[in-house]
Biotite code that builds the C-alpha atoms (Angstrom):
import biotite.structure as struc

atoms = struc.array([
    struc.Atom([0.011, -0.013, 0.007], chain_id="A", res_id=1, res_name="MET", atom_name="CA", element="C"),
    struc.Atom([2.960, 2.342, 0.678], chain_id="A", res_id=2, res_name="PHE", atom_name="CA", element="C"),
    struc.Atom([4.222, 1.789, -2.854], chain_id="A", res_id=3, res_name="ILE", atom_name="CA", element="C"),
    struc.Atom([0.828, 2.733, -4.234], chain_id="A", res_id=4, res_name="ALA", atom_name="CA", element="C"),
    struc.Atom([0.919, 6.073, -2.392], chain_id="A", res_id=5, res_name="LYS", atom_name="CA", element="C"),
    struc.Atom([4.321, 6.901, -3.955], chain_id="A", res_id=6, res_name="LYS", atom_name="CA", element="C"),
    struc.Atom([2.987, 5.975, -7.372], chain_id="A", res_id=7, res_name="THR", atom_name="CA", element="C"),
    struc.Atom([-0.126, 8.086, -6.882], chain_id="A", res_id=8, res_name="TYR", atom_name="CA", element="C"),
    struc.Atom([2.055, 10.964, -5.631], chain_id="A", res_id=9, res_name="LEU", atom_name="CA", element="C"),
    struc.Atom([4.334, 10.747, -8.680], chain_id="A", res_id=10, res_name="LYS", atom_name="CA", element="C"),
    struc.Atom([1.345, 10.666, -11.012], chain_id="A", res_id=11, res_name="ILE", atom_name="CA", element="C"),
    struc.Atom([-0.175, 13.648, -9.201], chain_id="A", res_id=12, res_name="PHE", atom_name="CA", element="C"),
    struc.Atom([3.031, 15.691, -9.555], chain_id="A", res_id=13, res_name="PHE", atom_name="CA", element="C"),
    struc.Atom([3.383, 14.755, -13.212], chain_id="A", res_id=14, res_name="VAL", atom_name="CA", element="C"),
    struc.Atom([-0.224, 15.813, -13.849], chain_id="A", res_id=15, res_name="ILE", atom_name="CA", element="C"),
    struc.Atom([0.331, 19.020, -11.861], chain_id="A", res_id=16, res_name="LEU", atom_name="CA", element="C"),
    struc.Atom([3.522, 19.825, -13.772], chain_id="A", res_id=17, res_name="ALA", atom_name="CA", element="C"),
    struc.Atom([1.738, 19.170, -17.081], chain_id="A", res_id=18, res_name="PHE", atom_name="CA", element="C"),
    struc.Atom([-1.172, 21.384, -16.030], chain_id="A", res_id=19, res_name="ALA", atom_name="CA", element="C"),
    struc.Atom([1.176, 24.228, -15.065], chain_id="A", res_id=20, res_name="VAL", atom_name="CA", element="C"),
    struc.Atom([2.982, 23.819, -18.389], chain_id="A", res_id=21, res_name="PHE", atom_name="CA", element="C"),
    struc.Atom([-0.315, 24.003, -20.333], chain_id="A", res_id=22, res_name="ILE", atom_name="CA", element="C"),
    struc.Atom([-1.458, 27.062, -18.367], chain_id="A", res_id=23, res_name="ILE", atom_name="CA", element="C"),
    struc.Atom([1.835, 28.852, -19.029], chain_id="A", res_id=24, res_name="LEU", atom_name="CA", element="C"),
    struc.Atom([1.769, 27.868, -22.691], chain_id="A", res_id=25, res_name="TYR", atom_name="CA", element="C"),
    struc.Atom([-1.820, 29.133, -23.177], chain_id="A", res_id=26, res_name="VAL", atom_name="CA", element="C"),
    struc.Atom([-0.975, 32.354, -21.351], chain_id="A", res_id=27, res_name="ASP", atom_name="CA", element="C"),
    struc.Atom([2.033, 32.837, -23.616], chain_id="A", res_id=28, res_name="ASN", atom_name="CA", element="C"),
    struc.Atom([-0.088, 32.273, -26.750], chain_id="A", res_id=29, res_name="VAL", atom_name="CA", element="C"),
    struc.Atom([-2.678, 34.797, -25.534], chain_id="A", res_id=30, res_name="ILE", atom_name="CA", element="C"),
    struc.Atom([0.020, 37.393, -24.811], chain_id="A", res_id=31, res_name="ARG", atom_name="CA", element="C"),
    struc.Atom([1.665, 36.871, -28.204], chain_id="A", res_id=32, res_name="ILE", atom_name="CA", element="C"),
    struc.Atom([-1.679, 37.276, -29.991], chain_id="A", res_id=33, res_name="ARG", atom_name="CA", element="C"),
    struc.Atom([-2.352, 40.480, -28.030], chain_id="A", res_id=34, res_name="LYS", atom_name="CA", element="C"),
    struc.Atom([1.098, 41.897, -28.861], chain_id="A", res_id=35, res_name="ILE", atom_name="CA", element="C"),
    struc.Atom([0.681, 40.921, -32.524], chain_id="A", res_id=36, res_name="THR", atom_name="CA", element="C"),
    struc.Atom([-2.674, 42.686, -32.659], chain_id="A", res_id=37, res_name="ARG", atom_name="CA", element="C"),
    struc.Atom([-1.208, 45.824, -31.036], chain_id="A", res_id=38, res_name="GLU", atom_name="CA", element="C"),
    struc.Atom([1.725, 45.722, -33.491], chain_id="A", res_id=39, res_name="LYS", atom_name="CA", element="C"),
    struc.Atom([-0.705, 45.535, -36.425], chain_id="A", res_id=40, res_name="TYR", atom_name="CA", element="C"),
    struc.Atom([-2.710, 48.493, -35.086], chain_id="A", res_id=41, res_name="GLN", atom_name="CA", element="C"),
    struc.Atom([0.454, 50.513, -34.571], chain_id="A", res_id=42, res_name="ILE", atom_name="CA", element="C"),
    struc.Atom([1.700, 49.740, -38.071], chain_id="A", res_id=43, res_name="GLU", atom_name="CA", element="C"),
    struc.Atom([-1.693, 50.730, -39.491], chain_id="A", res_id=44, res_name="LYS", atom_name="CA", element="C"),
    struc.Atom([-1.624, 54.022, -37.572], chain_id="A", res_id=45, res_name="ARG", atom_name="CA", element="C"),
    struc.Atom([1.975, 54.612, -38.706], chain_id="A", res_id=46, res_name="LEU", atom_name="CA", element="C"),
    struc.Atom([0.923, 54.170, -42.309], chain_id="A", res_id=47, res_name="GLU", atom_name="CA", element="C"),
    struc.Atom([-1.987, 56.617, -41.826], chain_id="A", res_id=48, res_name="GLU", atom_name="CA", element="C"),
    struc.Atom([0.346, 59.192, -40.268], chain_id="A", res_id=49, res_name="ILE", atom_name="CA", element="C"),
    struc.Atom([2.888, 58.752, -43.113], chain_id="A", res_id=50, res_name="GLN", atom_name="CA", element="C"),
    struc.Atom([0.103, 59.329, -45.681], chain_id="A", res_id=51, res_name="ASN", atom_name="CA", element="C"),
    struc.Atom([-1.027, 62.435, -43.771], chain_id="A", res_id=52, res_name="GLU", atom_name="CA", element="C"),
    struc.Atom([2.596, 63.681, -43.716], chain_id="A", res_id=53, res_name="ASN", atom_name="CA", element="C"),
    struc.Atom([2.939, 63.130, -47.441], chain_id="A", res_id=54, res_name="ALA", atom_name="CA", element="C"),
    struc.Atom([-0.252, 65.112, -48.046], chain_id="A", res_id=55, res_name="ILE", atom_name="CA", element="C"),
    struc.Atom([0.948, 67.914, -45.748], chain_id="A", res_id=56, res_name="LEU", atom_name="CA", element="C"),
    struc.Atom([4.361, 68.007, -47.436], chain_id="A", res_id=57, res_name="ASP", atom_name="CA", element="C"),
    struc.Atom([2.662, 68.361, -50.788], chain_id="A", res_id=58, res_name="LYS", atom_name="CA", element="C"),
    struc.Atom([0.459, 71.167, -49.392], chain_id="A", res_id=59, res_name="LYS", atom_name="CA", element="C"),
    struc.Atom([3.533, 72.930, -47.935], chain_id="A", res_id=60, res_name="ILE", atom_name="CA", element="C"),
    struc.Atom([5.295, 72.783, -51.270], chain_id="A", res_id=61, res_name="ASN", atom_name="CA", element="C"),
    struc.Atom([2.219, 74.175, -53.032], chain_id="A", res_id=62, res_name="GLU", atom_name="CA", element="C"),
    struc.Atom([1.926, 77.024, -50.550], chain_id="A", res_id=63, res_name="LEU", atom_name="CA", element="C"),
    struc.Atom([5.642, 77.865, -50.795], chain_id="A", res_id=64, res_name="ARG", atom_name="CA", element="C"),
    struc.Atom([5.743, 77.914, -54.564], chain_id="A", res_id=65, res_name="SER", atom_name="CA", element="C"),
    struc.Atom([6.879, 81.313, -55.889], chain_id="A", res_id=66, res_name="PRO", atom_name="CA", element="C"),
    struc.Atom([4.202, 81.298, -58.564], chain_id="A", res_id=67, res_name="GLU", atom_name="CA", element="C"),
    struc.Atom([1.459, 81.052, -55.962], chain_id="A", res_id=68, res_name="ARG", atom_name="CA", element="C"),
    struc.Atom([3.033, 83.743, -53.790], chain_id="A", res_id=69, res_name="ILE", atom_name="CA", element="C"),
    struc.Atom([3.478, 86.130, -56.713], chain_id="A", res_id=70, res_name="ILE", atom_name="CA", element="C"),
    struc.Atom([-0.107, 85.541, -57.883], chain_id="A", res_id=71, res_name="THR", atom_name="CA", element="C"),
    struc.Atom([-1.439, 86.058, -54.320], chain_id="A", res_id=72, res_name="PHE", atom_name="CA", element="C"),
    struc.Atom([0.568, 89.242, -53.887], chain_id="A", res_id=73, res_name="ALA", atom_name="CA", element="C"),
    struc.Atom([-0.590, 90.685, -57.222], chain_id="A", res_id=74, res_name="GLN", atom_name="CA", element="C"),
    struc.Atom([-4.249, 89.765, -56.954], chain_id="A", res_id=75, res_name="GLU", atom_name="CA", element="C"),
    struc.Atom([-5.075, 89.980, -53.236], chain_id="A", res_id=76, res_name="LYS", atom_name="CA", element="C"),
    struc.Atom([-2.571, 92.550, -52.019], chain_id="A", res_id=77, res_name="LEU", atom_name="CA", element="C"),
    struc.Atom([-2.422, 94.596, -55.237], chain_id="A", res_id=78, res_name="LYS", atom_name="CA", element="C"),
    struc.Atom([1.368, 94.441, -55.305], chain_id="A", res_id=79, res_name="MET", atom_name="CA", element="C"),
    struc.Atom([3.391, 94.811, -58.442], chain_id="A", res_id=80, res_name="LYS", atom_name="CA", element="C"),
    struc.Atom([6.659, 93.233, -59.479], chain_id="A", res_id=81, res_name="LEU", atom_name="CA", element="C"),
    struc.Atom([9.490, 95.758, -59.550], chain_id="A", res_id=82, res_name="PRO", atom_name="CA", element="C"),
    struc.Atom([10.770, 96.785, -62.950], chain_id="A", res_id=83, res_name="GLN", atom_name="CA", element="C"),
    struc.Atom([14.389, 97.011, -61.804], chain_id="A", res_id=84, res_name="LYS", atom_name="CA", element="C"),
    struc.Atom([16.470, 94.941, -59.459], chain_id="A", res_id=85, res_name="ALA", atom_name="CA", element="C"),
    struc.Atom([16.784, 96.346, -55.978], chain_id="A", res_id=86, res_name="PRO", atom_name="CA", element="C"),
    struc.Atom([19.930, 98.267, -55.033], chain_id="A", res_id=87, res_name="LYS", atom_name="CA", element="C"),
    struc.Atom([21.896, 97.751, -51.855], chain_id="A", res_id=88, res_name="LYS", atom_name="CA", element="C"),
])
């Protein structure tokens, strides 16, 4: 009967160790999925921000263009281009 108790105890510890292993493995899988989902969301947001930056860069270049500035100055501010180069 004493041998049976040792056998049962060994089986219990093997089952316990296996259960702990399964719990840790499942927890690890859940964490990896969560991190992967967060990574995907961050990459998606990064792509959106990069697209917004590209649009803003294009808008900045349009607003800085000399042709637009000259047209705006002539039409809205009633300025005229000088006939001669400025002197120092």
